A tleap script that builds the chain and sets N, CA, C and O, in Angstrom:
source leaprc.protein.ff14SB
mol = sequence {
  NMET LYS VAL ASP ILE VAL SER LYS PHE GLU
  ASN LYS VAL LEU ASP ARG ILE GLU VAL ASN
  PHE LYS ALA ASP HIE ASP GLY GLU PRO THR
  PRO SER ARG ASP ALA ILE ARG THR ALA LEU
  ALA SER ALA LEU GLY VAL PRO LYS GLU ARG
  VAL VAL VAL ASP GLU MET GLY SER LYS TYR
  GLY ILE GLY SER THR GLU GLY TYR ALA LYS
  VAL TYR ASN ASP VAL GLU VAL ALA LYS LYS
  TYR GLU LYS ASN TYR ILE LEU VAL ARG ASN
  GLY LEU ALA GLU LYS LYS ALA LYS LYS CALA
}
set mol.1.N position { 14.683 5.807 -2.798 }
set mol.1.CA position { 13.827 5.698 -1.696 }
set mol.1.C position { 14.598 4.329 -1.322 }
set mol.1.O position { 15.096 3.748 -2.286 }
set mol.2.N position { 14.783 3.663 0.105 }
set mol.2.CA position { 14.905 2.440 0.383 }
set mol.2.C position { 13.334 1.978 1.230 }
set mol.2.O position { 12.879 2.618 2.178 }
set mol.3.N position { 12.841 1.035 0.771 }
set mol.3.CA position { 11.775 0.614 1.592 }
set mol.3.C position { 12.075 -0.963 2.455 }
set mol.3.O position { 12.446 -2.065 2.052 }
set mol.4.N position { 11.725 -0.447 3.753 }
set mol.4.CA position { 12.030 -2.238 4.752 }
set mol.4.C position { 10.437 -2.344 4.798 }
set mol.4.O position { 9.521 -1.531 4.667 }
set mol.5.N position { 10.523 -3.723 5.045 }
set mol.5.CA position { 9.379 -4.763 5.606 }
set mol.5.C position { 9.720 -4.513 7.514 }
set mol.5.O position { 10.702 -5.007 8.069 }
set mol.6.N position { 9.000 -3.929 8.004 }
set mol.6.CA position { 9.193 -4.287 9.378 }
set mol.6.C position { 8.435 -5.141 9.845 }
set mol.6.O position { 8.847 -5.462 10.960 }
set mol.7.N position { 7.236 -5.857 9.475 }
set mol.7.CA position { 6.255 -6.893 9.592 }
set mol.7.C position { 5.477 -7.470 9.246 }
set mol.7.O position { 4.610 -6.776 8.715 }
set mol.8.N position { 5.206 -8.837 9.252 }
set mol.8.CA position { 4.618 -9.058 7.949 }
set mol.8.C position { 3.719 -10.356 8.788 }
set mol.8.O position { 4.255 -11.115 9.595 }
set mol.9.N position { 2.354 -10.406 8.424 }
set mol.9.CA position { 1.420 -11.139 8.970 }
set mol.9.C position { 0.625 -11.831 8.303 }
set mol.9.O position { -0.284 -11.129 7.860 }
set mol.10.N position { 0.517 -13.246 7.931 }
set mol.10.CA position { -0.651 -13.494 6.778 }
set mol.10.C position { -1.769 -13.708 7.512 }
set mol.10.O position { -1.709 -14.343 8.565 }
set mol.11.N position { -2.951 -13.188 7.023 }
set mol.11.CA position { -4.337 -13.311 7.438 }
set mol.11.C position { -4.429 -14.095 6.379 }
set mol.11.O position { -4.258 -13.649 5.244 }
set mol.12.N position { -4.793 -15.722 6.693 }
set mol.12.CA position { -5.399 -16.519 5.521 }
set mol.12.C position { -7.006 -16.259 5.390 }
set mol.12.O position { -7.604 -16.408 4.324 }
set mol.13.N position { -7.571 -15.889 6.494 }
set mol.13.CA position { -9.063 -15.737 6.515 }
set mol.13.C position { -9.668 -14.991 5.452 }
set mol.13.O position { -10.593 -15.409 4.755 }
set mol.14.N position { -8.850 -13.339 5.305 }
set mol.14.CA position { -8.902 -12.602 4.224 }
set mol.14.C position { -8.124 -12.448 2.737 }
set mol.14.O position { -8.129 -11.550 1.895 }
set mol.15.N position { -7.548 -13.571 2.810 }
set mol.15.CA position { -6.277 -14.101 1.392 }
set mol.15.C position { -5.593 -13.060 1.539 }
set mol.15.O position { -5.605 -12.506 0.440 }
set mol.16.N position { -4.867 -12.330 2.415 }
set mol.16.CA position { -3.805 -11.239 2.278 }
set mol.16.C position { -2.788 -11.840 3.321 }
set mol.16.O position { -2.794 -12.754 4.146 }
set mol.17.N position { -1.836 -10.790 2.836 }
set mol.17.CA position { -0.509 -10.549 3.596 }
set mol.17.C position { -0.735 -9.115 4.437 }
set mol.17.O position { -1.126 -8.209 3.700 }
set mol.18.N position { -0.585 -8.790 5.657 }
set mol.18.CA position { -0.597 -7.311 5.991 }
set mol.18.C position { 0.441 -7.094 6.347 }
set mol.18.O position { 0.945 -7.785 7.232 }
set mol.19.N position { 1.236 -5.841 5.650 }
set mol.19.CA position { 2.817 -5.347 6.273 }
set mol.19.C position { 2.987 -4.245 6.304 }
set mol.19.O position { 2.644 -3.351 5.531 }
set mol.20.N position { 3.690 -4.238 7.472 }
set mol.20.CA position { 3.894 -2.679 8.362 }
set mol.20.C position { 5.590 -2.599 7.250 }
set mol.20.O position { 6.510 -3.393 7.058 }
set mol.21.N position { 5.320 -1.419 6.840 }
set mol.21.CA position { 6.943 -0.726 6.154 }
set mol.21.C position { 6.922 0.313 6.296 }
set mol.21.O position { 5.974 1.069 6.510 }
set mol.22.N position { 8.677 0.615 6.128 }
set mol.22.CA position { 9.292 1.697 6.615 }
set mol.22.C position { 10.112 2.571 5.810 }
set mol.22.O position { 11.260 2.513 6.250 }
set mol.23.N position { 10.017 3.490 4.654 }
set mol.23.CA position { 10.454 3.815 3.353 }
set mol.23.C position { 11.476 4.934 3.816 }
set mol.23.O position { 11.033 6.051 4.084 }
set mol.24.N position { 12.409 4.752 3.885 }
set mol.24.CA position { 13.784 5.786 4.093 }
set mol.24.C position { 13.970 6.838 2.892 }
set mol.24.O position { 14.751 6.552 1.984 }
set mol.25.N position { 13.343 7.913 2.875 }
set mol.25.CA position { 13.875 8.982 1.482 }
set mol.25.C position { 14.292 9.889 1.869 }
set mol.25.O position { 13.634 10.921 1.735 }
set mol.26.N position { 15.768 9.933 2.627 }
set mol.26.CA position { 16.684 11.111 3.363 }
set mol.26.C position { 16.580 11.955 2.016 }
set mol.26.O position { 16.108 11.391 1.028 }
set mol.27.N position { 16.932 13.070 1.942 }
set mol.27.CA position { 16.528 14.298 1.133 }
set mol.27.C position { 15.739 14.141 -0.328 }
set mol.27.O position { 15.984 14.989 -1.186 }
set mol.28.N position { 15.049 13.357 -0.545 }
set mol.28.CA position { 13.844 13.587 -1.250 }
set mol.28.C position { 12.646 13.687 -0.633 }
set mol.28.O position { 12.409 13.396 0.539 }
set mol.29.N position { 11.685 14.222 -1.673 }
set mol.29.CA position { 10.412 14.550 -1.430 }
set mol.29.C position { 9.509 13.340 -0.794 }
set mol.29.O position { 9.927 12.242 -1.163 }
set mol.30.N position { 8.479 13.281 -0.011 }
set mol.30.CA position { 7.712 12.130 0.416 }
set mol.30.C position { 7.036 11.549 -1.231 }
set mol.30.O position { 6.442 12.016 -2.203 }
set mol.31.N position { 7.725 9.934 -0.628 }
set mol.31.CA position { 7.183 9.260 -2.416 }
set mol.31.C position { 5.603 9.073 -1.996 }
set mol.31.O position { 4.957 9.045 -0.949 }
set mol.32.N position { 5.340 8.959 -3.443 }
set mol.32.CA position { 4.013 8.634 -3.889 }
set mol.32.C position { 3.399 7.430 -3.393 }
set mol.32.O position { 4.264 6.595 -3.128 }
set mol.33.N position { 1.781 6.879 -3.086 }
set mol.33.CA position { 1.396 6.317 -2.848 }
set mol.33.C position { 1.974 4.796 -3.636 }
set mol.33.O position { 2.229 3.681 -3.180 }
set mol.34.N position { 2.036 5.502 -5.303 }
set mol.34.CA position { 2.334 4.328 -6.214 }
set mol.34.C position { 3.848 4.129 -6.478 }
set mol.34.O position { 4.146 3.292 -7.331 }
set mol.35.N position { 4.665 4.684 -5.956 }
set mol.35.CA position { 5.754 4.298 -5.733 }
set mol.35.C position { 5.866 3.322 -4.771 }
set mol.35.O position { 6.421 2.252 -5.020 }
set mol.36.N position { 5.201 3.693 -3.252 }
set mol.36.CA position { 5.513 3.112 -2.365 }
set mol.36.C position { 4.490 1.335 -3.155 }
set mol.36.O position { 5.345 0.463 -3.307 }
set mol.37.N position { 3.878 1.113 -3.338 }
set mol.37.CA position { 3.401 -0.049 -4.373 }
set mol.37.C position { 4.145 -0.573 -4.847 }
set mol.37.O position { 4.519 -1.694 -4.500 }
set mol.38.N position { 4.715 0.250 -6.044 }
set mol.38.CA position { 5.823 -0.504 -6.850 }
set mol.38.C position { 7.104 -0.931 -5.866 }
set mol.38.O position { 7.844 -1.717 -6.458 }
set mol.39.N position { 7.445 -0.689 -4.842 }
set mol.39.CA position { 8.709 -0.557 -4.142 }
set mol.39.C position { 8.244 -1.670 -3.211 }
set mol.39.O position { 9.117 -2.457 -2.844 }
set mol.40.N position { 6.887 -1.868 -2.734 }
set mol.40.CA position { 6.573 -3.293 -1.873 }
set mol.40.C position { 6.652 -4.292 -2.804 }
set mol.40.O position { 7.059 -5.448 -2.695 }
set mol.41.N position { 6.125 -3.577 -3.904 }
set mol.41.CA position { 5.859 -5.394 -4.700 }
set mol.41.C position { 7.113 -6.042 -5.125 }
set mol.41.O position { 7.292 -7.233 -4.870 }
set mol.42.N position { 7.847 -5.459 -5.650 }
set mol.42.CA position { 9.531 -5.458 -5.476 }
set mol.42.C position { 9.714 -6.389 -5.037 }
set mol.42.O position { 9.648 -7.535 -5.481 }
set mol.43.N position { 10.135 -5.731 -3.482 }
set mol.43.CA position { 10.278 -6.108 -2.539 }
set mol.43.C position { 9.735 -8.049 -2.177 }
set mol.43.O position { 10.441 -9.031 -1.948 }
set mol.44.N position { 8.321 -7.911 -2.272 }
set mol.44.CA position { 7.820 -9.300 -1.967 }
set mol.44.C position { 7.575 -10.068 -3.013 }
set mol.44.O position { 6.932 -11.098 -2.812 }
set mol.45.N position { 8.076 -9.713 -4.510 }
set mol.45.CA position { 7.874 -10.476 -5.488 }
set mol.45.C position { 6.934 -11.034 -6.164 }
set mol.45.O position { 6.912 -12.146 -6.692 }
set mol.46.N position { 5.636 -9.671 -6.103 }
set mol.46.CA position { 4.018 -9.977 -6.102 }
set mol.46.C position { 3.808 -8.644 -7.563 }
set mol.46.O position { 4.712 -7.849 -7.821 }
set mol.47.N position { 2.533 -8.674 -8.294 }
set mol.47.CA position { 2.567 -7.875 -9.217 }
set mol.47.C position { 1.950 -6.359 -8.337 }
set mol.47.O position { 1.057 -6.261 -7.496 }
set mol.48.N position { 2.614 -5.585 -8.787 }
set mol.48.CA position { 2.015 -4.274 -8.283 }
set mol.48.C position { 0.187 -4.184 -8.336 }
set mol.48.O position { -0.140 -3.265 -7.585 }
set mol.49.N position { -0.542 -4.566 -8.711 }
set mol.49.CA position { -2.030 -4.548 -8.764 }
set mol.49.C position { -2.460 -4.917 -7.835 }
set mol.49.O position { -3.503 -4.460 -7.369 }
set mol.50.N position { -1.647 -6.037 -7.189 }
set mol.50.CA position { -2.341 -7.265 -5.693 }
set mol.50.C position { -1.799 -6.511 -4.543 }
set mol.50.O position { -1.999 -7.125 -3.495 }
set mol.51.N position { -1.113 -5.266 -4.368 }
set mol.51.CA position { -0.538 -4.466 -3.641 }
set mol.51.C position { -1.618 -2.985 -3.107 }
set mol.51.O position { -1.731 -2.011 -3.851 }
set mol.52.N position { -2.238 -3.051 -1.903 }
set mol.52.CA position { -2.906 -1.689 -1.629 }
set mol.52.C position { -2.385 -1.061 -0.375 }
set mol.52.O position { -2.193 -1.521 0.750 }
set mol.53.N position { -2.216 0.091 -0.882 }
set mol.53.CA position { -1.196 0.497 0.617 }
set mol.53.C position { -2.546 1.288 1.341 }
set mol.53.O position { -3.264 2.054 0.699 }
set mol.54.N position { -2.717 1.025 2.509 }
set mol.54.CA position { -4.164 1.321 3.508 }
set mol.54.C position { -3.554 2.979 3.962 }
set mol.54.O position { -4.300 3.933 3.743 }
set mol.55.N position { -2.390 3.179 4.493 }
set mol.55.CA position { -1.797 4.344 5.364 }
set mol.55.C position { -0.793 4.405 5.279 }
set mol.55.O position { -0.112 3.380 5.300 }
set mol.56.N position { -0.239 5.644 5.144 }
set mol.56.CA position { 1.225 5.865 5.357 }
set mol.56.C position { 1.163 7.604 5.990 }
set mol.56.O position { 0.431 8.576 5.803 }
set mol.57.N position { 2.248 7.332 6.724 }
set mol.57.CA position { 2.743 8.889 7.019 }
set mol.57.C position { 4.381 9.480 7.368 }
set mol.57.O position { 5.324 8.734 7.634 }
set mol.58.N position { 4.441 10.708 7.307 }
set mol.58.CA position { 5.864 10.876 6.711 }
set mol.58.C position { 5.912 11.443 8.344 }
set mol.58.O position { 4.905 11.781 8.966 }
set mol.59.N position { 7.051 11.464 8.788 }
set mol.59.CA position { 7.847 12.290 10.195 }
set mol.59.C position { 8.570 13.400 9.477 }
set mol.59.O position { 9.520 13.240 8.711 }
set mol.60.N position { 8.053 14.453 9.786 }
set mol.60.CA position { 8.501 15.840 9.592 }
set mol.60.C position { 10.236 16.178 9.889 }
set mol.60.O position { 10.565 16.104 11.072 }
set mol.61.N position { 11.117 16.466 9.079 }
set mol.61.CA position { 12.275 16.778 9.256 }
set mol.61.C position { 13.477 15.476 9.320 }
set mol.61.O position { 14.681 15.634 9.520 }
set mol.62.N position { 12.777 14.203 9.093 }
set mol.62.CA position { 13.627 13.014 9.467 }
set mol.62.C position { 13.553 12.384 8.397 }
set mol.62.O position { 14.361 11.460 8.488 }
set mol.63.N position { 12.891 12.343 7.140 }
set mol.63.CA position { 13.149 11.857 5.768 }
set mol.63.C position { 12.784 10.468 6.015 }
set mol.63.O position { 13.431 9.542 5.527 }
set mol.64.N position { 11.770 10.299 6.754 }
set mol.64.CA position { 11.280 8.551 6.678 }
set mol.64.C position { 9.566 8.796 6.716 }
set mol.64.O position { 8.912 9.704 7.229 }
set mol.65.N position { 9.059 7.354 5.799 }
set mol.65.CA position { 7.940 7.499 6.006 }
set mol.65.C position { 7.032 6.050 6.267 }
set mol.65.O position { 6.987 5.272 5.314 }
set mol.66.N position { 6.139 5.584 7.837 }
set mol.66.CA position { 5.972 4.579 8.097 }
set mol.66.C position { 4.502 4.400 7.612 }
set mol.66.O position { 3.604 5.225 7.441 }
set mol.67.N position { 4.568 2.706 7.403 }
set mol.67.CA position { 2.961 2.892 6.969 }
set mol.67.C position { 1.987 1.408 6.970 }
set mol.67.O position { 2.484 0.339 7.324 }
set mol.68.N position { 1.059 1.489 6.681 }
set mol.68.CA position { 0.689 -0.211 6.838 }
set mol.68.C position { 0.287 -0.304 4.847 }
set mol.68.O position { 0.132 0.558 3.982 }
set mol.69.N position { 0.254 -1.772 4.852 }
set mol.69.CA position { -0.134 -2.092 3.028 }
set mol.69.C position { -1.175 -3.606 3.516 }
set mol.69.O position { -1.435 -3.934 4.673 }
set mol.70.N position { -1.491 -4.117 2.610 }
set mol.70.CA position { -2.034 -5.063 2.207 }
set mol.70.C position { -1.533 -5.610 1.083 }
set mol.70.O position { -1.351 -4.902 0.093 }
set mol.71.N position { -1.233 -6.982 1.081 }
set mol.71.CA position { -0.820 -8.216 -0.312 }
set mol.71.C position { -2.444 -9.042 -0.290 }
set mol.71.O position { -2.974 -9.789 0.533 }
set mol.72.N position { -2.825 -8.559 -1.438 }
set mol.72.CA position { -3.526 -9.542 -1.581 }
set mol.72.C position { -3.426 -10.863 -2.731 }
set mol.72.O position { -2.640 -10.558 -3.628 }
set mol.73.N position { -3.838 -11.810 -2.858 }
set mol.73.CA position { -3.738 -13.123 -3.623 }
set mol.73.C position { -3.933 -13.057 -4.851 }
set mol.73.O position { -3.316 -13.563 -5.788 }
set mol.74.N position { -5.295 -12.068 -4.795 }
set mol.74.CA position { -5.954 -11.538 -5.906 }
set mol.74.C position { -6.319 -10.688 -6.002 }
set mol.74.O position { -6.507 -10.155 -4.908 }
set mol.75.N position { -6.717 -9.856 -7.180 }
set mol.75.CA position { -6.970 -8.086 -7.455 }
set mol.75.C position { -8.544 -8.320 -6.975 }
set mol.75.O position { -9.157 -7.464 -6.337 }
set mol.76.N position { -9.141 -9.656 -7.386 }
set mol.76.CA position { -10.628 -9.281 -7.072 }
set mol.76.C position { -11.099 -9.795 -5.646 }
set mol.76.O position { -12.281 -9.942 -5.335 }
set mol.77.N position { -10.048 -10.039 -4.850 }
set mol.77.CA position { -10.337 -10.503 -3.671 }
set mol.77.C position { -10.144 -9.207 -2.599 }
set mol.77.O position { -10.778 -8.978 -1.569 }
set mol.78.N position { -9.155 -8.523 -3.151 }
set mol.78.CA position { -9.034 -7.075 -3.198 }
set mol.78.C position { -10.483 -6.110 -3.315 }
set mol.78.O position { -10.751 -5.368 -2.370 }
set mol.79.N position { -11.090 -6.148 -4.120 }
set mol.79.CA position { -11.988 -5.375 -4.610 }
set mol.79.C position { -13.222 -5.988 -3.974 }
set mol.79.O position { -14.280 -5.391 -4.174 }
set mol.80.N position { -13.239 -6.796 -3.435 }
set mol.80.CA position { -14.188 -7.202 -2.558 }
set mol.80.C position { -13.909 -6.801 -0.926 }
set mol.80.O position { -14.821 -6.102 -0.483 }
set mol.81.N position { -13.121 -7.021 -0.205 }
set mol.81.CA position { -12.816 -6.383 1.070 }
set mol.81.C position { -12.559 -5.102 0.971 }
set mol.81.O position { -13.220 -4.437 1.769 }
set mol.82.N position { -11.733 -4.395 0.183 }
set mol.82.CA position { -11.202 -2.731 0.521 }
set mol.82.C position { -12.371 -1.744 0.285 }
set mol.82.O position { -13.051 -1.871 -0.733 }
set mol.83.N position { -12.623 -0.800 1.149 }
set mol.83.CA position { -13.562 0.299 0.568 }
set mol.83.C position { -13.133 0.842 -0.592 }
set mol.83.O position { -11.977 0.925 -1.007 }
set mol.84.N position { -14.388 1.295 -1.206 }
set mol.84.CA position { -13.964 2.303 -2.664 }
set mol.84.C position { -12.931 2.971 -2.353 }
set mol.84.O position { -11.824 2.750 -2.845 }
set mol.85.N position { -13.222 4.051 -1.320 }
set mol.85.CA position { -11.848 4.996 -1.440 }
set mol.85.C position { -10.359 4.774 -1.266 }
set mol.85.O position { -9.433 5.503 -1.623 }
set mol.86.N position { -10.334 3.723 -0.700 }
set mol.86.CA position { -8.945 3.175 -0.650 }
set mol.86.C position { -8.669 2.428 -2.177 }
set mol.86.O position { -7.597 2.615 -2.753 }
set mol.87.N position { -9.681 1.616 -2.734 }
set mol.87.CA position { -9.528 0.856 -3.883 }
set mol.87.C position { -8.740 2.536 -5.060 }
set mol.87.O position { -7.676 2.684 -5.661 }
set mol.88.N position { -9.987 3.447 -4.862 }
set mol.88.CA position { -9.708 4.763 -5.579 }
set mol.88.C position { -8.160 5.255 -5.545 }
set mol.88.O position { -7.610 5.609 -6.587 }
set mol.89.N position { -7.430 5.258 -4.191 }
set mol.89.CA position { -6.223 6.117 -3.751 }
set mol.89.C position { -5.235 5.064 -4.524 }
set mol.89.O position { -4.158 5.573 -4.833 }
set mol.90.N position { -5.420 3.521 -4.940 }
set mol.90.CA position { -4.249 2.807 -4.864 }
set mol.90.C position { -4.626 2.664 -6.375 }
set mol.90.O position { -3.856 2.012 -7.081 }
set mol.91.N position { -5.809 3.248 -6.962 }
set mol.91.CA position { -5.638 3.195 -8.644 }
set mol.91.C position { -6.215 1.982 -9.164 }
set mol.91.O position { -5.872 1.636 -10.294 }
set mol.92.N position { -7.446 0.935 -8.195 }
set mol.92.CA position { -7.853 -0.025 -8.404 }
set mol.92.C position { -9.147 0.323 -8.774 }
set mol.92.O position { -9.688 -0.602 -9.379 }
set mol.93.N position { -9.882 1.355 -8.633 }
set mol.93.CA position { -11.409 1.907 -8.786 }
set mol.93.C position { -11.653 3.063 -9.241 }
set mol.93.O position { -10.998 4.050 -8.907 }
set mol.94.N position { -12.656 3.091 -10.088 }
set mol.94.CA position { -13.045 4.437 -10.062 }
set mol.94.C position { -13.899 5.400 -9.287 }
set mol.94.O position { -14.878 4.853 -8.779 }
set mol.95.N position { -13.807 6.472 -9.100 }
set mol.95.CA position { -14.798 7.223 -8.031 }
set mol.95.C position { -15.779 7.175 -8.187 }
set mol.95.O position { -16.069 7.370 -9.367 }
set mol.96.N position { -16.560 7.000 -7.573 }
set mol.96.CA position { -17.675 6.722 -7.494 }
set mol.96.C position { -18.745 8.671 -7.630 }
set mol.96.O position { -18.425 9.693 -7.024 }
set mol.97.N position { -19.668 8.542 -8.386 }
set mol.97.CA position { -20.760 9.810 -8.070 }
set mol.97.C position { -21.788 9.865 -7.513 }
set mol.97.O position { -22.847 9.250 -7.641 }
set mol.98.N position { -21.243 11.111 -6.479 }
set mol.98.CA position { -22.653 11.011 -5.581 }
set mol.98.C position { -23.834 11.158 -5.481 }
set mol.98.O position { -23.876 12.382 -5.356 }
set mol.99.N position { -25.187 10.714 -5.428 }
set mol.99.CA position { -26.224 10.510 -5.638 }
set mol.99.C position { -26.936 11.819 -5.032 }
set mol.99.O position { -26.672 12.282 -3.923 }
set mol.100.N position { -27.761 12.276 -5.821 }
set mol.100.CA position { -28.414 13.795 -5.932 }
set mol.100.C position { -29.611 13.303 -4.984 }
set mol.100.O position { -30.512 14.082 -4.673 }
savepdb mol mol.pdb
quit
């Protein structure tokens, strides 16, 4: 799998870098969110814990996935701004139990 960064924007107000990416995985299954986080972290030179993949979608029959991720300067800042379900999907929080 090869991950290319399509665009990068530094959002100083929210203390993060917003990244649009494209992953080529021809002949392989769609990569997991964790694999994308690992590849983006190594491409950007940051720890994986600071990368939050917001959305990603595969193109049928083409072998590529496009998506949007955010790279925070600190994990605590990510937990402050991100919704809980996004943090759960990225392995940064536990799922909250529903209130009865």
